[in-house]
Residue, then its C-alpha position, 0 to 999 in steps of 0.5 A: x050906794x056909798x056917798x058921804x051920807x051912807x058911809x056916815x050913817x054906817x060910822x054913826x051906827x058903828x059908834x052906837x054899837x061900840x058904845x053899847x058893847x064896851x068889851x068889843x070897843x076895848x078889843x078894837x082899840x087894843x087891836x088898832x093901838x097895837x097895829x098903828x101905835x098912834x100913827x094914821x092908818x093907811x090903805x095898807x093897814x086895812x088887811x091886818x086888823x081883822x076886828x076892824x073890818x069885822x066891826x064894820x061888816x057887822x054894822x053894815x049887816x045890822x044897819x045897812x045904809x041902803x035897806x033895800x033895792x028894786x030890780x025889774x025882771x028880764x024874764x018870767x021866773x018862778x020863786x018857790x011856786x010863785x010866778x013872777x012875770x017879766x018886767x015885774x019889779x021885785x023888791x030886795x031888802x038887805x035889812x030883812x035878809x041880814x036879820x033872818x035867823x035862817x042865815x044868822x044865829x042871834x040875828x039881832x045881836x051885835x057879834x062882829x066875831x061872826x065875820x072872823x070865823x070860818x062859819x061865815x064862808x058857809x053862809x049862802x052868797x047873798x045872805x050878806x049883801x050890803x052893796x047889792x050884788x051881781x052886775x049892778x053891785x054898788x060901784x062905791x063898795x070898795x071905796x066904802x069898805x076902805x073909807x069906813x074902816x079907815x075913819x073908824x081906825x082913826x077915831x078909835x085911837x083917840x075917842x071912846x064911845x059911851x051911851x047917853x043915859x036914857x037915850x035910845x037910838x032911832x032903831x029899836x034893836x040896838x043891843 
């Protein structure tokens, strides 16, 4: 899943979301400025600024670069009374799950703090799965979760995102 294109897409959405949420952008800037004091971030810095990772996770929740995936069933299965035969192709859409009100309060809103609270630990395991899961989880997930926040931390030290008046991003639910 992660490639230059998918991480780039996530970073583009992160900037769009930060532009539309200046208080979060300011808090993130202050967190990074306090931690890094102008120097380049390293992998060792990723564990410390919690808002940085929360912003990136919330961006992946709202706009997963790969919105869905398919899987072929190895055995017959029954899901809530519906029989699904062996070898059937099942489509899984992270985008739909990541916006489902059963798992997320105010699912269309950009709220990075939802990844900072203990409430996130109570969510079902696959309510958030931007990289898939299980034995076929994206092999680039660790790289993407390092590269994205490192680039975001580097940029937020030097730039501010502002919305372009009269311009709306391609997705209609940017808040």
